[in-house]
N, C-alpha and C positions, 0 to 999 in steps of 0.2 A: 747858772752857776749856783751850786749848792753850798750852803754855809758849812755843813758837816758832810764830808765825803764818805757816805756809808758804804759805797761800793768799793772803796779802797782802804781797808782797815790798816794796812801797813803805814799809810800816811798819817793816820790818827795816832798810831803807836809811836811813830817817829816824833810827832808833834809833842805828845805828852811826855815821852821819855827825854826829849830835848829840854823841856822846861825842868824836869826832875834832875837833869844833869847839872843844873846850876846850883843845886844844894851843896853846902859845904860838906866835906869829909866823904860823903857817899856819891857825890856827883860823877866822879870818874867811872863808877860802876854802871851808871845809867847812860853814859855818853856813847859807849861802843854799840850797844843795842840800838840806840837812837840813830846812829850813823848807818847801821846795817838796814834797819827798817826804812829809813829815808831813801837809800839807794834802791831797795826792793820796790818801794812805792813808785819811784821815778821810772823804773824798768816796766812796771805794770802799766803805768800811764803812757809810756811810749808804745806799748803794744795795743792799748785801747784808750784813746784820748777821751772817750765819753765817761770814764769812771771818775775823772776829776781828782782833786786832792794834791795837785802839784804844789800849791802854796804851803799846805801843811807839811809836805815832805821837805821842801826847801827850808822852812823854819826849823824843823827838826835837825836837818843836816848842819845848818849854820850854828845852831846852839850847841850841837854835839862837838863840832870842831872847836868852837870857842871854849867849851868846857875842857876838852882834851888839852888845849894849849894852856889854859889857866891852871887847872888842877894838876896836870902833868908837870908844868913848870914849877909849881909850888912843891910837888913831891920831889923833883930833882934837887931843888934848892935845900929842902930839908935833909935829904940824903947826903948831899955834899957837906952841909954843916955838921952832920953827925960824924962823917968820916974825918973831917978836919979837926973835930974836938977831941 
């Protein structure tokens, strides 16, 4: 088991973008690519299990989904407050 999955760069991209998606204001921008790269990494992993990187891909996906829920929810609340005012 490799610590850094060098044969599956999509999983590393999902991992790092997932953490960047937690940043305030710009997090929503990074969450969608993190989700896409995570899914691509899992597909590559299902085709060739020896490339590894499943953990990194799952972390990226989970963080991306959390970010979309958090920042998307905040965005909706802000928009609703602006319309109501």
